[in-house]
N, C-alpha and C positions, 0 to 999 in steps of 0.2 A: 520802955517809956520814951527813949530817945527817937524811935521811929515815928511816933504819933504825930509830932509837929510837921515832919516832912510830908506825911500822907495828908495831913489837913491842908497844907499849903498847895499841893498838888490838886487836891479837890477844889479848893477855893479858885485857883487859877483856871481850871477847867470850866467852872461855873461862870466866872467873869468873862471868859472867852465866849461862852455860849450866849451870855447876855449881849456882848458886842455884836455877835452875828445876827441875832434877831433884830437888833435895831438897825443894823446895816441893810438887811433885807426888807426892812418895812418901807412903805411908800409915804409914811408920816411919822411924826414924833410919837413915842409910845409912853404910856403911863406905867407906873409900877405894876399895876394889875394886868395890863397888857403883857408885859414882859414875863410876869409870873405864868399867865396862861400859856404863853408860847414856849417857854423853856420847861414848864413842869416844876419849877422851884418854888419854895414858899414865898409868899409876899415879903415877909420879914428878912428873908435872905437877900431877895432882890433889892429891898430898900438899901441894905448895907452895902451890897456890891455897887449899886448905882452911885451911892455917895462917894465911894472909894474911887470908882472910875471917873466920876466928875471932878474930884479934887486933883486927879492925875491929868485931867484935860482930854480923856478919851470919850467922855460924854459931856454934853452941855445941857443945862436946864432950859427948857422952853416954856411958854405960857400954859397954864393949866396943869402944872406939875408933871410935865411930860419931858422926854429926853430924846436928844438926837445926837449923832456922832460929833465929837469935839475935835478940835485942830490936832491934838496928838495922833488921831487915827489918820488924818490927812497926811502928817509927817511919815508914818510908817508906810502908807500906801504909796507916796512918792519915792521913799527910799527903796521900796520893793521894785517899782518900776525902773529905777535907775540902774538897777542890777542887770537889766536886759539891754546889754549894749547892742545886741543883734537886732533889737527893735529899730534902733536908729539906722543901722545899716540897710534894713529892709524897707524903711518907711518911703524912701524916694521912689523905688521900684513899685511898691504897693500903690503909691498915690498916682504913678503913671497908669497902672492897671485900672484904678477907679476911673480915671478920665477916658482911657480907651475903651472900657467897657460901658461907660455911663452907668456905674453901679457902685453900691457901697462895698467896701473891702474892709474886713475884720480880721485881726490877728489875735490869737490866744494860746493860752497854755491849759494843760489839764488841771482841774481841781476836782476830785472826786469823780462824779459820773457826769460832770459838766466841762465844758470849754469855757474857761475865764478870758474874757477879752482884755488885752493889754494894749490894744491900739485899734483905732477905727478911722477910716478915711472915706470921705465923700467926694464925688466929682464937683468941680467948681460951678458947674451949671446949677447945682442944687435942685434939680428937677426931681431926684429921688431922695426924699428925706427918710431918716431912720431914728428910731428911738433907741437903738442900740448904741451903748457908748462904753468907755473903759470901765470895767467892773460888771458889765452885763454878762449873762451866761446863756449858753446854748447847750442843750442836752446832747451827749455824745451819740446816743442811740439813733436820734432822729435828725440831726443837723448834718449838713453837708461837711462842714469842718470836722465835726466829731467823727463822722463815718471815716473820713480820710485818715484822721489821727489813728483810729482803731485799726484800719487796714495796714498802716505803715509800721505798727508796732512788731517787735520781735515775737515769735510765736508764743513763747512762755508768758510774756507780759500780756499779749492779747487775750490768751486763755483765762488769765487771772481777772482781767477786766470784764471779759464776757460773763464770767461767773457772778460778778457783782451786778452786772446789768440784768442777768437773769433773775438774780434774787429780788432785785428792785422792780422788775417788770410783772412778777406774779403771773396771773392767768393770760396776760397779753403776751407772754414769752413766745409762743409759737409764731405769732405774726411778726414779732420784733425780730426773731431769729432769722425768718424767711427774708425780711427786708435787708438785714445786715449781710447775709450770705450774697444777695444780689449786689450789694454795695461793694463787697470784697471782689466779686468778679468784675465789676465795672472798674475798680481801681487798677486791678491787675492788667485790664486791657487799655484804659484810657489814661491812667495816671492821676485820676481825680475821682471824687464821688460827688453825686448829685442828691438834692433833695427838693422835690417839687411838691410843695404843699404839705409836707410831712411834719416838719418841725413847726411850721406855722402855716395855716391854711392859705394865707395870701402871700407867701414868700416863695420864690424860686431862687436857688443858689447852686453853685458849685463849690466844692471844697477840695483843698489840697494841702500838703505838708511841706515843711522845710526843715532841715537839720541845721542846728547852730554850730558855732565853732567847736564846742565841747561835746558834740553829738546829741544835744538836747533836741527835742522834737516840739516844733511849733505847728499849730493848726491855723489855717487861713480859709476864708471864704469870700466869694465875690457874688452878689446878688441883690435882690430888692423886690419890690411888688410885682406879683405875678402878671398883672395887667400891662406892666411896662417891659418886663424881660420875659419873653416867651421861651419855653422849653428849647425849641429849635434854635432860636438866637443864642442862647447860652451855649448850647453844645457845638454849634457851627462856628460862631464868632470868638465867644469868650474862653472856651476850652483851649484852643491853641495859644491864645494870649497869656493865660495864667501859666502854662507849661513853660513858655519863654521866660516869664517873670521869675518862676521858680528856679529854672537853671541860672539865670543871671544873679539872683541872690545867693545861692549856694556857691557860685563861681567866685563871687566877691568874698565870701566866708572862707574860701580856700578848701572847699570840699569837693569840687570837680574840676 
């Protein structure tokens, strides 16, 4: 009998977190019915969880009996970002890369099968605008940053992540595997990975990785609209620049 409350508490926590995730991923406030449909939870359960999360500040009520993230979620997000001292160390160099390349630069960490952005920098000219911002995601298998992250992993960790990508890819796996093998070869030769219209049809980008002071791995990309950043320009001009920035950042972190 004593174990039942603990199991119930864990189950309730998991359901509450699932609710927060679907609200965070939504492009607009969600109703109880919307949340029930997206989580597979009974509507009555969603109503109770939403009320609890609202009272704790993690959700806020909007017009039409809909919910959006509340201020407590922002507090957690800010606390999470503050844990990345490396982000501040790298920022000046990455901002310089954005200016030199005339392109957007994104810094991220792995979250499941995605790279979760923890910083994004744009050239001051603002000729290249990006909808990507902190909290946005890029798939590991198709983005330049994700491929570089995968290529830089130790063999055991890479194999485990490849198994997850294979399971998620389904029938598309043979093509995904072929492209990833090409990316690994590119990384071994050039020190970065490219994605020309594969993560997004209109985006060209180069991806690279950096090791933090504790050995943690960060993924970064530099890129933007294909019509402004040709493949040849990225390879000839930006590739050497990003490698210099990578070395400078890791040198300041005491790794080289």
